[in-house]
C-alpha positions as CSV (number, residue, x, y, z in Angstrom):
1,X,13.2,-49.1,141.8
2,X,13.3,-46.8,138.7
3,X,12.5,-43.1,139.1
4,X,9.0,-41.9,138.2
5,X,8.7,-40.2,134.8
6,X,7.0,-36.8,134.8
7,X,4.5,-36.5,131.9
8,X,3.7,-33.0,130.8
9,X,0.1,-32.4,129.7
10,X,-0.2,-31.6,126.0
11,X,-1.3,-28.0,126.5
12,X,1.4,-27.0,128.9
13,X,4.1,-26.3,126.4
14,X,2.2,-23.4,124.8
15,X,-0.4,-20.9,125.8
16,X,-3.8,-22.5,126.1
17,X,-6.3,-21.4,123.4
18,X,-9.4,-19.7,124.6
19,X,-12.8,-20.0,123.0
20,X,-12.5,-16.7,121.1
21,X,-9.1,-17.6,119.7
22,X,-10.4,-21.0,118.5
23,X,-13.5,-19.3,116.9
24,X,-11.3,-16.7,115.2
25,X,-9.0,-19.4,113.8
26,X,-12.0,-21.3,112.4
27,X,-13.7,-18.3,110.9
28,X,-10.4,-17.2,109.2
29,X,-9.6,-20.7,108.0
30,X,-9.6,-20.7,104.1
31,X,-11.5,-24.0,104.1
32,X,-14.5,-22.3,105.8
33,X,-14.5,-19.2,103.6
34,X,-17.6,-20.1,101.6
35,X,-19.7,-21.0,104.7
36,X,-18.6,-17.7,106.4
37,X,-19.4,-15.7,103.3
38,X,-22.9,-17.3,103.0
39,X,-23.7,-16.6,106.7
40,X,-22.7,-13.0,106.3
41,X,-24.7,-12.5,103.2
42,X,-27.7,-14.1,104.8
43,X,-27.4,-11.9,107.9
44,X,-27.1,-8.8,105.7
45,X,-30.2,-9.8,103.7
46,X,-32.3,-10.4,106.9
47,X,-31.1,-7.0,108.3
48,X,-32.1,-5.3,105.0
49,X,-35.5,-6.8,104.8
50,X,-36.2,-6.1,108.5
51,X,-35.3,-2.4,108.1
52,X,-37.4,0.4,106.6
53,X,-35.2,0.4,103.5
54,X,-37.0,-2.7,102.2
55,X,-40.1,-0.5,101.6
56,X,-38.4,0.8,98.5
57,X,-38.9,-2.6,96.9
58,X,-42.7,-2.3,97.1
59,X,-44.1,-1.0,93.8
60,X,-46.1,2.3,94.0
């Protein structure tokens, strides 16, 4: 009878990636740069229009 082979799981050889590490890698990925930039600009625009600084855009 041949000896049993021990199969290592794929993630055992290196440190397991956490959700924050995976998210950071995806955000900093050059392929996603335009999407990340668009989301940041949209968030800044929403924050500006929600603040009191947006009242300067109203004509007197």
